[in-house]
PQR file of N, CA, C, O and H, with PARSE charges and radii, in Angstrom:
ATOM      1  N   UNK A   1     142.272 139.525  64.334 -0.4000 1.5000
ATOM      2  CA  UNK A   1     143.186 140.391  63.973 -0.0000 2.0000
ATOM      3  C   UNK A   1     142.678 141.327  65.874  0.5500 1.7000
ATOM      4  O   UNK A   1     141.695 141.506  66.592 -0.5500 1.4000
ATOM      5  N   UNK A   2     144.266 141.650  65.823 -0.4000 1.5000
ATOM      6  CA  UNK A   2     144.144 142.613  67.337 -0.0000 2.0000
ATOM      7  C   UNK A   2     144.619 143.821  67.285  0.5500 1.7000
ATOM      8  O   UNK A   2     145.480 144.455  66.675 -0.5500 1.4000
ATOM      9  H   UNK A   2     145.065 141.505  65.239  0.4000 1.0000
ATOM     10  N   UNK A   3     143.665 144.005  68.257 -0.4000 1.5000
ATOM     11  CA  UNK A   3     143.031 145.622  68.375 -0.0000 2.0000
ATOM     12  C   UNK A   3     144.791 146.465  69.275  0.5500 1.7000
ATOM     13  O   UNK A   3     145.568 146.026  70.122 -0.5500 1.4000
ATOM     14  H   UNK A   3     142.965 143.491  68.753  0.4000 1.0000
ATOM     15  N   UNK A   4     144.737 147.496  68.662 -0.4000 1.5000
ATOM     16  CA  UNK A   4     146.085 147.982  69.403 -0.0000 2.0000
ATOM     17  C   UNK A   4     145.723 149.830  69.650  0.5500 1.7000
ATOM     18  O   UNK A   4     146.144 150.720  68.912 -0.5500 1.4000
ATOM     19  H   UNK A   4     144.106 147.853  67.973  0.4000 1.0000
ATOM     20  N   UNK A   5     144.892 150.013  70.823 -0.4000 1.5000
ATOM     21  CA  UNK A   5     144.205 151.408  71.105 -0.0000 2.0000
ATOM     22  C   UNK A   5     145.803 152.123  71.211  0.5500 1.7000
ATOM     23  O   UNK A   5     146.148 152.853  70.283 -0.5500 1.4000
ATOM     24  H   UNK A   5     144.550 149.290  71.423  0.4000 1.0000
ATOM     25  N   UNK A   6     146.535 151.940  72.103 -0.4000 1.5000
ATOM     26  CA  UNK A   6     148.004 152.042  72.417 -0.0000 2.0000
ATOM     27  C   UNK A   6     148.882 152.473  71.498  0.5500 1.7000
ATOM     28  O   UNK A   6     149.693 153.366  71.745 -0.5500 1.4000
ATOM     29  H   UNK A   6     146.255 151.346  72.858  0.4000 1.0000
ATOM     30  N   UNK A   7     148.799 151.913  70.433 -0.4000 1.5000
ATOM     31  CA  UNK A   7     150.072 151.913  69.360 -0.0000 2.0000
ATOM     32  C   UNK A   7     149.405 153.215  68.717  0.5500 1.7000
ATOM     33  O   UNK A   7     148.175 153.268  68.725 -0.5500 1.4000
ATOM     34  H   UNK A   7     148.141 151.187  70.233  0.4000 1.0000
ATOM     35  N   UNK A   8     150.180 154.337  68.124 -0.4000 1.5000
ATOM     36  CA  UNK A   8     149.771 155.828  67.926 -0.0000 2.0000
ATOM     37  C   UNK A   8     150.228 155.477  66.227  0.5500 1.7000
ATOM     38  O   UNK A   8     150.045 156.429  65.468 -0.5500 1.4000
ATOM     39  H   UNK A   8     151.179 154.294  68.118  0.4000 1.0000
ATOM     40  N   UNK A   9     150.725 154.362  65.676 -0.4000 1.5000
ATOM     41  CA  UNK A   9     150.767 153.717  64.321 -0.0000 2.0000
ATOM     42  C   UNK A   9     149.822 152.764  63.822  0.5500 1.7000
ATOM     43  O   UNK A   9     149.603 152.459  62.650 -0.5500 1.4000
ATOM     44  H   UNK A   9     150.874 153.589  66.292  0.4000 1.0000
ATOM     45  N   UNK A  10     149.331 152.370  64.793 -0.4000 1.5000
ATOM     46  CA  UNK A  10     148.107 151.487  64.177 -0.0000 2.0000
ATOM     47  C   UNK A  10     147.528 152.084  63.212  0.5500 1.7000
ATOM     48  O   UNK A  10     147.542 153.315  63.235 -0.5500 1.4000
ATOM     49  H   UNK A  10     149.509 152.619  65.745  0.4000 1.0000
ATOM     50  N   UNK A  11     146.875 151.404  62.122 -0.4000 1.5000
ATOM     51  CA  UNK A  11     146.030 151.692  60.646 -0.0000 2.0000
ATOM     52  C   UNK A  11     147.239 152.787  59.780  0.5500 1.7000
ATOM     53  O   UNK A  11     147.075 153.207  58.635 -0.5500 1.4000
ATOM     54  H   UNK A  11     146.864 150.404  62.103  0.4000 1.0000
ATOM     55  N   UNK A  12     148.174 153.019  60.475 -0.4000 1.5000
ATOM     56  CA  UNK A  12     148.923 153.942  59.558 -0.0000 2.0000
ATOM     57  C   UNK A  12     149.474 153.213  58.614  0.5500 1.7000
ATOM     58  O   UNK A  12     149.738 152.124  59.124 -0.5500 1.4000
ATOM     59  H   UNK A  12     148.308 152.677  61.405  0.4000 1.0000
ATOM     60  N   UNK A  13     149.794 153.232  57.489 -0.4000 1.5000
ATOM     61  CA  UNK A  13     151.071 152.382  56.809 -0.0000 2.0000
ATOM     62  C   UNK A  13     152.308 152.912  56.668  0.5500 1.7000
ATOM     63  O   UNK A  13     152.513 154.106  56.884 -0.5500 1.4000
ATOM     64  H   UNK A  13     149.579 154.116  57.074  0.4000 1.0000
ATOM     65  N   UNK A  14     153.663 151.711  56.126 -0.4000 1.5000
ATOM     66  CA  UNK A  14     155.018 152.580  56.224 -0.0000 2.0000
ATOM     67  C   UNK A  14     154.905 153.114  54.845  0.5500 1.7000
ATOM     68  O   UNK A  14     155.988 153.445  54.362 -0.5500 1.4000
ATOM     69  H   UNK A  14     153.497 150.741  55.950  0.4000 1.0000
ATOM     70  N   UNK A  15     153.820 153.287  54.060 -0.4000 1.5000
ATOM     71  CA  UNK A  15     153.699 154.200  52.865 -0.0000 2.0000
ATOM     72  C   UNK A  15     152.929 155.771  53.004  0.5500 1.7000
ATOM     73  O   UNK A  15     153.289 156.811  52.452 -0.5500 1.4000
ATOM     74  H   UNK A  15     152.941 153.018  54.452  0.4000 1.0000
ATOM     75  N   UNK A  16     152.060 155.617  53.688 -0.4000 1.5000
ATOM     76  CA  UNK A  16     151.545 156.425  54.356 -0.0000 2.0000
ATOM     77  C   UNK A  16     152.502 157.686  54.934  0.5500 1.7000
ATOM     78  O   UNK A  16     152.598 158.827  54.480 -0.5500 1.4000
ATOM     79  H   UNK A  16     151.767 154.772  54.136  0.4000 1.0000
ATOM     80  N   UNK A  17     153.202 157.056  56.141 -0.4000 1.5000
ATOM     81  CA  UNK A  17     154.017 157.573  56.751 -0.0000 2.0000
ATOM     82  C   UNK A  17     155.368 158.424  55.469  0.5500 1.7000
ATOM     83  O   UNK A  17     155.559 159.624  55.273 -0.5500 1.4000
ATOM     84  H   UNK A  17     153.124 156.130  56.510  0.4000 1.0000
ATOM     85  N   UNK A  18     155.946 157.421  54.938 -0.4000 1.5000
ATOM     86  CA  UNK A  18     156.821 158.158  53.864 -0.0000 2.0000
ATOM     87  C   UNK A  18     156.110 159.553  52.983  0.5500 1.7000
ATOM     88  O   UNK A  18     156.568 160.678  52.783 -0.5500 1.4000
ATOM     89  H   UNK A  18     155.791 156.445  55.097  0.4000 1.0000
ATOM     90  N   UNK A  19     154.961 158.993  52.626 -0.4000 1.5000
ATOM     91  CA  UNK A  19     154.400 159.874  51.765 -0.0000 2.0000
ATOM     92  C   UNK A  19     154.150 161.625  52.590  0.5500 1.7000
ATOM     93  O   UNK A  19     153.953 162.718  52.059 -0.5500 1.4000
ATOM     94  H   UNK A  19     154.589 158.079  52.789  0.4000 1.0000
ATOM     95  N   UNK A  20     154.278 161.207  54.141 -0.4000 1.5000
ATOM     96  CA  UNK A  20     153.591 162.452  54.607 -0.0000 2.0000
ATOM     97  C   UNK A  20     154.886 162.786  54.683  0.5500 1.7000
ATOM     98  O   UNK A  20     155.192 163.456  53.697 -0.5500 1.4000
ATOM     99  H   UNK A  20     154.438 160.319  54.573  0.4000 1.0000
ATOM    100  N   UNK A  21     155.780 162.616  55.416 -0.4000 1.5000
ATOM    101  CA  UNK A  21     157.450 163.169  55.701 -0.0000 2.0000
ATOM    102  C   UNK A  21     157.435 163.490  54.153  0.5500 1.7000
ATOM    103  O   UNK A  21     156.934 164.608  54.274 -0.5500 1.4000
ATOM    104  H   UNK A  21     155.532 162.071  56.217  0.4000 1.0000
ATOM    105  N   UNK A  22     157.591 163.361  52.910 -0.4000 1.5000
ATOM    106  CA  UNK A  22     158.207 163.597  51.671 -0.0000 2.0000
ATOM    107  C   UNK A  22     157.275 165.096  51.408  0.5500 1.7000
ATOM    108  O   UNK A  22     157.662 166.087  50.788 -0.5500 1.4000
ATOM    109  H   UNK A  22     157.998 162.453  52.812  0.4000 1.0000
ATOM    110  N   UNK A  23     156.162 164.929  51.980 -0.4000 1.5000
ATOM    111  CA  UNK A  23     155.099 165.892  51.425 -0.0000 2.0000
ATOM    112  C   UNK A  23     155.784 167.264  52.474  0.5500 1.7000
ATOM    113  O   UNK A  23     155.944 168.418  52.077 -0.5500 1.4000
ATOM    114  H   UNK A  23     155.847 164.124  52.484  0.4000 1.0000
ATOM    115  N   UNK A  24     156.044 166.842  53.598 -0.4000 1.5000
ATOM    116  CA  UNK A  24     156.376 168.144  54.840 -0.0000 2.0000
ATOM    117  C   UNK A  24     157.606 168.603  54.420  0.5500 1.7000
ATOM    118  O   UNK A  24     157.684 169.818  54.242 -0.5500 1.4000
ATOM    119  H   UNK A  24     155.914 165.905  53.920  0.4000 1.0000
ATOM    120  N   UNK A  25     158.370 168.080  54.263 -0.4000 1.5000
ATOM    121  CA  UNK A  25     160.543 167.772  54.103 -0.0000 2.0000
ATOM    122  C   UNK A  25     160.528 168.210  52.770  0.5500 1.7000
ATOM    123  O   UNK A  25     160.612 169.426  52.599 -0.5500 1.4000
ATOM    124  H   UNK A  25     158.306 167.093  54.408  0.4000 1.0000
ATOM    125  N   UNK A  26     160.432 167.429  51.723 -0.4000 1.5000
ATOM    126  CA  UNK A  26     160.736 167.229  50.576 -0.0000 2.0000
ATOM    127  C   UNK A  26     161.806 166.293  50.486  0.5500 1.7000
ATOM    128  O   UNK A  26     162.479 166.528  51.490 -0.5500 1.4000
ATOM    129  H   UNK A  26     160.363 166.441  51.862  0.4000 1.0000
ATOM    130  N   UNK A  27     162.400 165.271  49.791 -0.4000 1.5000
ATOM    131  CA  UNK A  27     163.534 164.190  49.705 -0.0000 2.0000
ATOM    132  C   UNK A  27     164.903 165.108  49.994  0.5500 1.7000
ATOM    133  O   UNK A  27     165.948 164.526  50.285 -0.5500 1.4000
ATOM    134  H   UNK A  27     161.853 165.080  48.976  0.4000 1.0000
ATOM    135  N   UNK A  28     164.863 166.346  49.916 -0.4000 1.5000
ATOM    136  CA  UNK A  28     166.424 166.787  50.124 -0.0000 2.0000
ATOM    137  C   UNK A  28     166.746 166.801  51.908  0.5500 1.7000
ATOM    138  O   UNK A  28     167.793 166.497  52.479 -0.5500 1.4000
ATOM    139  H   UNK A  28     164.014 166.820  49.680  0.4000 1.0000
ATOM    140  N   UNK A  29     165.437 167.268  52.500 -0.4000 1.5000
ATOM    141  CA  UNK A  29     165.814 167.761  54.004 -0.0000 2.0000
ATOM    142  C   UNK A  29     165.312 166.692  54.617  0.5500 1.7000
ATOM    143  O   UNK A  29     165.685 166.546  55.782 -0.5500 1.4000
ATOM    144  H   UNK A  29     164.586 167.514  52.036  0.4000 1.0000
ATOM    145  N   UNK A  30     164.327 165.631  54.036 -0.4000 1.5000
ATOM    146  CA  UNK A  30     164.202 164.359  55.135 -0.0000 2.0000
ATOM    147  C   UNK A  30     165.707 163.347  54.612  0.5500 1.7000
ATOM    148  O   UNK A  30     165.975 162.333  55.256 -0.5500 1.4000
ATOM    149  H   UNK A  30     164.025 165.749  53.090  0.4000 1.0000
ATOM    150  N   UNK A  31     166.506 163.735  53.517 -0.4000 1.5000
ATOM    151  CA  UNK A  31     167.482 162.816  53.686 -0.0000 2.0000
ATOM    152  C   UNK A  31     168.318 163.469  54.917  0.5500 1.7000
ATOM    153  O   UNK A  31     168.828 162.668  55.700 -0.5500 1.4000
ATOM    154  H   UNK A  31     166.288 164.558  52.994  0.4000 1.0000
ATOM    155  N   UNK A  32     168.481 164.705  55.127 -0.4000 1.5000
ATOM    156  CA  UNK A  32     169.328 165.603  55.894 -0.0000 2.0000
ATOM    157  C   UNK A  32     168.797 164.789  57.642  0.5500 1.7000
ATOM    158  O   UNK A  32     169.657 164.638  58.510 -0.5500 1.4000
ATOM    159  H   UNK A  32     168.066 165.356  54.491  0.4000 1.0000
ATOM    160  N   UNK A  33     167.537 164.423  57.849 -0.4000 1.5000
ATOM    161  CA  UNK A  33     167.195 164.684  58.967 -0.0000 2.0000
ATOM    162  C   UNK A  33     167.303 163.220  58.955  0.5500 1.7000
ATOM    163  O   UNK A  33     167.487 162.833  60.109 -0.5500 1.4000
ATOM    164  H   UNK A  33     166.839 164.546  57.144  0.4000 1.0000
ATOM    165  N   UNK A  34     167.264 162.268  58.132 -0.4000 1.5000
ATOM    166  CA  UNK A  34     167.470 160.852  58.488 -0.0000 2.0000
ATOM    167  C   UNK A  34     168.412 160.499  56.977  0.5500 1.7000
ATOM    168  O   UNK A  34     168.007 160.572  55.817 -0.5500 1.4000
ATOM    169  H   UNK A  34     167.115 162.582  57.194  0.4000 1.0000
ATOM    170  N   UNK A  35     169.514 160.180  57.383 -0.4000 1.5000
ATOM    171  CA  UNK A  35     170.622 159.965  56.700 -0.0000 2.0000
ATOM    172  C   UNK A  35     170.476 158.647  55.669  0.5500 1.7000
ATOM    173  O   UNK A  35     171.507 158.549  55.003 -0.5500 1.4000
ATOM    174  H   UNK A  35     169.843 160.120  58.326  0.4000 1.0000
ATOM    175  N   UNK A  36     169.713 157.836  55.416 -0.4000 1.5000
ATOM    176  CA  UNK A  36     169.976 157.022  54.585 -0.0000 2.0000
ATOM    177  C   UNK A  36     169.584 156.556  52.953  0.5500 1.7000
ATOM    178  O   UNK A  36     168.438 156.352  52.553 -0.5500 1.4000
ATOM    179  H   UNK A  36     168.875 157.915  55.957  0.4000 1.0000
ATOM    180  N   UNK A  37     170.770 156.454  52.179 -0.4000 1.5000
ATOM    181  CA  UNK A  37     170.969 156.612  50.690 -0.0000 2.0000
ATOM    182  C   UNK A  37     169.793 156.320  50.425  0.5500 1.7000
ATOM    183  O   UNK A  37     169.832 156.487  49.206 -0.5500 1.4000
ATOM    184  H   UNK A  37     171.701 156.620  52.504  0.4000 1.0000
ATOM    185  N   UNK A  38     168.676 155.979  50.663 -0.4000 1.5000
ATOM    186  CA  UNK A  38     167.316 155.660  50.086 -0.0000 2.0000
ATOM    187  C   UNK A  38     166.507 157.086  49.766  0.5500 1.7000
ATOM    188  O   UNK A  38     165.696 157.352  48.878 -0.5500 1.4000
ATOM    189  H   UNK A  38     168.644 155.844  51.653  0.4000 1.0000
ATOM    190  N   UNK A  39     167.031 157.857  50.800 -0.4000 1.5000
ATOM    191  CA  UNK A  39     166.394 159.442  50.638 -0.0000 2.0000
ATOM    192  C   UNK A  39     167.512 160.610  50.158  0.5500 1.7000
ATOM    193  O   UNK A  39     167.398 161.824  49.990 -0.5500 1.4000
ATOM    194  H   UNK A  39     167.690 157.641  51.521  0.4000 1.0000
ATOM    195  N   UNK A  40     168.362 159.909  50.050 -0.4000 1.5000
ATOM    196  CA  UNK A  40     169.603 161.176  49.387 -0.0000 2.0000
ATOM    197  C   UNK A  40     169.908 160.842  47.811  0.5500 1.7000
ATOM    198  O   UNK A  40     169.950 161.728  46.957 -0.5500 1.4000
ATOM    199  H   UNK A  40     168.454 158.923  50.186  0.4000 1.0000
ATOM    200  N   UNK A  41     170.111 159.483  47.541 -0.4000 1.5000
ATOM    201  CA  UNK A  41     170.397 158.838  46.139 -0.0000 2.0000
ATOM    202  C   UNK A  41     169.178 158.555  45.239  0.5500 1.7000
ATOM    203  O   UNK A  41     168.857 157.380  45.420 -0.5500 1.4000
ATOM    204  H   UNK A  41     170.077 158.763  48.234  0.4000 1.0000
ATOM    205  N   UNK A  42     168.528 159.032  44.520 -0.4000 1.5000
ATOM    206  CA  UNK A  42     167.570 159.122  43.476 -0.0000 2.0000
ATOM    207  C   UNK A  42     166.624 158.118  44.620  0.5500 1.7000
ATOM    208  O   UNK A  42     166.588 156.931  44.942 -0.5500 1.4000
ATOM    209  H   UNK A  42     168.788 159.986  44.372  0.4000 1.0000
ATOM    210  N   UNK A  43     165.966 159.297  44.961 -0.4000 1.5000
ATOM    211  CA  UNK A  43     164.623 158.727  45.959 -0.0000 2.0000
ATOM    212  C   UNK A  43     163.442 158.726  45.483  0.5500 1.7000
ATOM    213  O   UNK A  43     162.831 159.630  44.913 -0.5500 1.4000
ATOM    214  H   UNK A  43     165.995 160.262  44.699  0.4000 1.0000
ATOM    215  N   UNK A  44     163.175 157.809  45.702 -0.4000 1.5000
ATOM    216  CA  UNK A  44     161.340 157.170  45.185 -0.0000 2.0000
ATOM    217  C   UNK A  44     160.530 156.281  46.507  0.5500 1.7000
ATOM    218  O   UNK A  44     161.176 155.461  47.160 -0.5500 1.4000
ATOM    219  H   UNK A  44     163.671 157.075  46.165  0.4000 1.0000
ATOM    220  N   UNK A  45     159.182 156.530  46.778 -0.4000 1.5000
ATOM    221  CA  UNK A  45     158.482 155.994  47.425 -0.0000 2.0000
ATOM    222  C   UNK A  45     159.002 154.709  47.699  0.5500 1.7000
ATOM    223  O   UNK A  45     159.388 154.241  48.771 -0.5500 1.4000
ATOM    224  H   UNK A  45     158.657 157.196  46.247  0.4000 1.0000
ATOM    225  N   UNK A  46     158.937 154.006  46.115 -0.4000 1.5000
ATOM    226  CA  UNK A  46     159.283 152.414  45.607 -0.0000 2.0000
ATOM    227  C   UNK A  46     160.409 152.026  46.474  0.5500 1.7000
ATOM    228  O   UNK A  46     160.379 151.079  47.260 -0.5500 1.4000
ATOM    229  H   UNK A  46     158.624 154.386  45.244  0.4000 1.0000
ATOM    230  N   UNK A  47     161.169 152.633  46.325 -0.4000 1.5000
ATOM    231  CA  UNK A  47     162.717 152.016  46.715 -0.0000 2.0000
ATOM    232  C   UNK A  47     163.243 152.193  48.671  0.5500 1.7000
ATOM    233  O   UNK A  47     163.958 151.587  49.468 -0.5500 1.4000
ATOM    234  H   UNK A  47     161.192 153.403  45.687  0.4000 1.0000
ATOM    235  N   UNK A  48     162.694 152.934  48.664 -0.4000 1.5000
ATOM    236  CA  UNK A  48     162.191 153.393  49.750 -0.0000 2.0000
ATOM    237  C   UNK A  48     161.708 152.646  50.788  0.5500 1.7000
ATOM    238  O   UNK A  48     162.307 152.383  51.831 -0.5500 1.4000
ATOM    239  H   UNK A  48     162.113 153.427  48.016  0.4000 1.0000
ATOM    240  N   UNK A  49     160.082 152.156  50.318 -0.4000 1.5000
ATOM    241  CA  UNK A  49     159.267 151.025  51.229 -0.0000 2.0000
ATOM    242  C   UNK A  49     160.601 149.892  51.180  0.5500 1.7000
ATOM    243  O   UNK A  49     161.111 149.274  52.115 -0.5500 1.4000
ATOM    244  H   UNK A  49     159.595 152.370  49.470  0.4000 1.0000
ATOM    245  N   UNK A  50     160.939 149.885  49.726 -0.4000 1.5000
ATOM    246  CA  UNK A  50     161.739 148.597  50.181 -0.0000 2.0000
ATOM    247  C   UNK A  50     162.652 148.198  50.886  0.5500 1.7000
ATOM    248  O   UNK A  50     162.781 147.085  51.395 -0.5500 1.4000
ATOM    249  H   UNK A  50     160.525 150.387  48.967  0.4000 1.0000
ATOM    250  N   UNK A  51     163.570 149.422  50.969 -0.4000 1.5000
ATOM    251  CA  UNK A  51     163.966 149.562  51.982 -0.0000 2.0000
ATOM    252  C   UNK A  51     163.798 149.474  53.492  0.5500 1.7000
ATOM    253  O   UNK A  51     164.425 148.860  54.356 -0.5500 1.4000
ATOM    254  H   UNK A  51     163.465 150.327  50.556  0.4000 1.0000
ATOM    255  N   UNK A  52     163.055 150.051  53.518 -0.4000 1.5000
ATOM    256  CA  UNK A  52     162.629 150.382  54.910 -0.0000 2.0000
ATOM    257  C   UNK A  52     161.964 148.894  55.533  0.5500 1.7000
ATOM    258  O   UNK A  52     161.914 148.562  56.718 -0.5500 1.4000
ATOM    259  H   UNK A  52     162.546 150.550  52.817  0.4000 1.0000
ATOM    260  N   UNK A  53     161.546 148.236  54.502 -0.4000 1.5000
ATOM    261  CA  UNK A  53     160.285 146.870  54.845 -0.0000 2.0000
ATOM    262  C   UNK A  53     161.492 145.975  55.626  0.5500 1.7000
ATOM    263  O   UNK A  53     161.196 145.384  56.665 -0.5500 1.4000
ATOM    264  H   UNK A  53     161.586 148.506  53.540  0.4000 1.0000
ATOM    265  N   UNK A  54     162.971 145.897  55.036 -0.4000 1.5000
ATOM    266  CA  UNK A  54     164.304 144.938  54.903 -0.0000 2.0000
ATOM    267  C   UNK A  54     164.829 145.625  56.030  0.5500 1.7000
ATOM    268  O   UNK A  54     165.487 144.783  56.641 -0.5500 1.4000
ATOM    269  H   UNK A  54     163.211 146.377  54.192  0.4000 1.0000
ATOM    270  N   UNK A  55     164.892 146.909  56.732 -0.4000 1.5000
ATOM    271  CA  UNK A  55     165.750 147.217  57.813 -0.0000 2.0000
ATOM    272  C   UNK A  55     165.122 147.922  58.504  0.5500 1.7000
ATOM    273  O   UNK A  55     164.543 148.907  58.045 -0.5500 1.4000
ATOM    274  H   UNK A  55     164.358 147.593  56.235  0.4000 1.0000
ATOM    275  N   UNK A  56     165.069 147.485  60.185 -0.4000 1.5000
ATOM    276  CA  UNK A  56     164.086 147.560  61.012 -0.0000 2.0000
ATOM    277  C   UNK A  56     164.846 148.951  61.541  0.5500 1.7000
ATOM    278  O   UNK A  56     164.124 149.885  61.890 -0.5500 1.4000
ATOM    279  H   UNK A  56     165.539 146.686  60.558  0.4000 1.0000
ATOM    280  N   UNK A  57     166.110 149.077  61.594 -0.4000 1.5000
ATOM    281  CA  UNK A  57     167.084 150.406  62.526 -0.0000 2.0000
ATOM    282  C   UNK A  57     166.282 151.260  61.912  0.5500 1.7000
ATOM    283  O   UNK A  57     165.526 151.922  62.623 -0.5500 1.4000
ATOM    284  H   UNK A  57     166.696 148.318  61.310  0.4000 1.0000
ATOM    285  N   UNK A  58     166.251 151.482  60.166 -0.4000 1.5000
ATOM    286  CA  UNK A  58     165.896 152.937  59.715 -0.0000 2.0000
ATOM    287  C   UNK A  58     164.550 152.907  59.643  0.5500 1.7000
ATOM    288  O   UNK A  58     164.121 153.991  59.248 -0.5500 1.4000
ATOM    289  H   UNK A  58     166.865 150.943  59.588  0.4000 1.0000
ATOM    290  N   UNK A  59     163.137 151.580  60.008 -0.4000 1.5000
ATOM    291  CA  UNK A  59     161.976 151.974  59.924 -0.0000 2.0000
ATOM    292  C   UNK A  59     161.999 152.512  60.728  0.5500 1.7000
ATOM    293  O   UNK A  59     161.365 153.510  60.384 -0.5500 1.4000
ATOM    294  H   UNK A  59     163.485 150.699  60.329  0.4000 1.0000
ATOM    295  N   UNK A  60     162.486 152.751  62.382 -0.4000 1.5000
ATOM    296  CA  UNK A  60     162.644 153.238  63.550 -0.0000 2.0000
ATOM    297  C   UNK A  60     162.651 154.582  63.565  0.5500 1.7000
ATOM    298  O   UNK A  60     161.856 155.385  64.054 -0.5500 1.4000
ATOM    299  H   UNK A  60     163.001 151.941  62.662  0.4000 1.0000
ATOM    300  N   UNK A  61     163.919 154.759  62.805 -0.4000 1.5000
ATOM    301  CA  UNK A  61     163.596 156.170  62.404 -0.0000 2.0000
ATOM    302  C   UNK A  61     162.446 157.178  61.826  0.5500 1.7000
ATOM    303  O   UNK A  61     161.747 158.081  62.286 -0.5500 1.4000
ATOM    304  H   UNK A  61     164.564 154.107  62.407  0.4000 1.0000
ATOM    305  N   UNK A  62     162.599 156.655  60.806 -0.4000 1.5000
ATOM    306  CA  UNK A  62     161.226 156.736  59.951 -0.0000 2.0000
ATOM    307  C   UNK A  62     159.727 156.801  61.310  0.5500 1.7000
ATOM    308  O   UNK A  62     159.234 157.923  61.416 -0.5500 1.4000
ATOM    309  H   UNK A  62     163.167 155.922  60.432  0.4000 1.0000
ATOM    310  N   UNK A  63     159.389 156.199  61.808 -0.4000 1.5000
ATOM    311  CA  UNK A  63     158.252 156.204  62.689 -0.0000 2.0000
ATOM    312  C   UNK A  63     158.570 157.197  63.572  0.5500 1.7000
ATOM    313  O   UNK A  63     157.572 157.870  63.827 -0.5500 1.4000
ATOM    314  H   UNK A  63     159.790 155.287  61.722  0.4000 1.0000
ATOM    315  N   UNK A  64     159.850 157.674  64.313 -0.4000 1.5000
ATOM    316  CA  UNK A  64     159.919 158.105  65.106 -0.0000 2.0000
ATOM    317  C   UNK A  64     159.768 159.553  64.758  0.5500 1.7000
ATOM    318  O   UNK A  64     159.040 160.245  65.470 -0.5500 1.4000
ATOM    319  H   UNK A  64     160.661 157.127  64.105  0.4000 1.0000
ATOM    320  N   UNK A  65     160.401 160.087  63.705 -0.4000 1.5000
ATOM    321  CA  UNK A  65     160.351 161.267  63.144 -0.0000 2.0000
ATOM    322  C   UNK A  65     158.913 161.500  62.875  0.5500 1.7000
ATOM    323  O   UNK A  65     158.419 162.388  63.570 -0.5500 1.4000
ATOM    324  H   UNK A  65     160.992 159.525  63.127  0.4000 1.0000
ATOM    325  N   UNK A  66     158.090 160.888  61.992 -0.4000 1.5000
ATOM    326  CA  UNK A  66     156.800 160.743  61.936 -0.0000 2.0000
ATOM    327  C   UNK A  66     156.400 161.359  62.977  0.5500 1.7000
ATOM    328  O   UNK A  66     156.103 162.548  62.856 -0.5500 1.4000
ATOM    329  H   UNK A  66     158.492 160.168  61.427  0.4000 1.0000
ATOM    330  N   UNK A  67     156.278 160.647  64.390 -0.4000 1.5000
ATOM    331  CA  UNK A  67     155.142 160.871  65.152 -0.0000 2.0000
ATOM    332  C   UNK A  67     155.369 161.844  65.661  0.5500 1.7000
ATOM    333  O   UNK A  67     154.467 162.615  65.988 -0.5500 1.4000
ATOM    334  H   UNK A  67     156.518 159.682  64.489  0.4000 1.0000
ATOM    335  N   UNK A  68     157.237 162.202  65.974 -0.4000 1.5000
ATOM    336  CA  UNK A  68     157.099 163.704  65.940 -0.0000 2.0000
ATOM    337  C   UNK A  68     156.106 164.589  65.108  0.5500 1.7000
ATOM    338  O   UNK A  68     155.002 165.041  65.409 -0.5500 1.4000
ATOM    339  H   UNK A  68     157.969 161.576  65.708  0.4000 1.0000
ATOM    340  N   UNK A  69     156.549 164.648  64.432 -0.4000 1.5000
ATOM    341  CA  UNK A  69     155.574 166.103  63.099 -0.0000 2.0000
ATOM    342  C   UNK A  69     154.302 165.370  63.177  0.5500 1.7000
ATOM    343  O   UNK A  69     153.669 165.548  62.136 -0.5500 1.4000
ATOM    344  H   UNK A  69     157.446 164.281  64.188  0.4000 1.0000
ATOM    345  N   UNK A  70     153.694 164.621  64.007 -0.4000 1.5000
ATOM    346  CA  UNK A  70     152.262 164.236  63.900 -0.0000 2.0000
ATOM    347  C   UNK A  70     152.141 164.931  65.653  0.5500 1.7000
ATOM    348  O   UNK A  70     151.025 165.079  66.151 -0.5500 1.4000
ATOM    349  H   UNK A  70     154.209 164.477  64.852  0.4000 1.0000
ATOM    350  N   UNK A  71     153.112 165.214  66.246 -0.4000 1.5000
ATOM    351  CA  UNK A  71     152.497 165.006  67.905 -0.0000 2.0000
ATOM    352  C   UNK A  71     152.203 166.881  67.849  0.5500 1.7000
ATOM    353  O   UNK A  71     152.646 167.715  67.059 -0.5500 1.4000
ATOM    354  H   UNK A  71     154.018 165.094  65.841  0.4000 1.0000
ATOM    355  N   UNK A  72     151.345 167.024  68.959 -0.4000 1.5000
ATOM    356  CA  UNK A  72     151.012 168.590  68.824 -0.0000 2.0000
ATOM    357  C   UNK A  72     152.564 169.636  69.656  0.5500 1.7000
ATOM    358  O   UNK A  72     152.844 169.262  70.795 -0.5500 1.4000
ATOM    359  H   UNK A  72     150.985 166.347  69.601  0.4000 1.0000
ATOM    360  N   UNK A  73     153.198 170.498  69.233 -0.4000 1.5000
ATOM    361  CA  UNK A  73     153.865 171.422  69.547 -0.0000 2.0000
ATOM    362  C   UNK A  73     153.935 171.626  70.973  0.5500 1.7000
ATOM    363  O   UNK A  73     152.872 172.133  71.331 -0.5500 1.4000
ATOM    364  H   UNK A  73     152.971 170.802  68.308  0.4000 1.0000
ATOM    365  N   UNK A  74     154.890 171.416  72.154 -0.4000 1.5000
ATOM    366  CA  UNK A  74     154.926 171.863  73.090 -0.0000 2.0000
ATOM    367  C   UNK A  74     155.685 173.387  73.290  0.5500 1.7000
ATOM    368  O   UNK A  74     156.843 173.583  72.920 -0.5500 1.4000
ATOM    369  H   UNK A  74     155.754 171.004  71.863  0.4000 1.0000
ATOM    370  N   UNK A  75     154.766 174.510  73.988 -0.4000 1.5000
ATOM    371  CA  UNK A  75     155.687 175.396  74.263 -0.0000 2.0000
ATOM    372  C   UNK A  75     156.756 175.468  75.392  0.5500 1.7000
ATOM    373  O   UNK A  75     156.444 175.199  76.552 -0.5500 1.4000
ATOM    374  H   UNK A  75     153.825 174.351  74.288  0.4000 1.0000
ATOM    375  N   UNK A  76     157.861 175.787  75.087 -0.4000 1.5000
ATOM    376  CA  UNK A  76     159.142 175.560  75.537 -0.0000 2.0000
ATOM    377  C   UNK A  76     160.093 177.090  76.920  0.5500 1.7000
ATOM    378  O   UNK A  76     161.237 176.915  77.340 -0.5500 1.4000
ATOM    379  H   UNK A  76     158.115 176.006  74.144  0.4000 1.0000
TER
END
């Protein structure tokens, strides 16, 4: 197995990312932030994972939002 010390998502599953975002925002606000059908129309963890695993552009959006929610806030 290859180590990835500089990858901030290393060891964090897609399921954990989606669950964390749903816990933080709820489905409605998550669907507003990332406008994809699996977050808007009858959302579930299972259907979202299925879609995100097949759709690289959507997965990238989820990963970016997840990283933004986990990074420390900077004073503006």
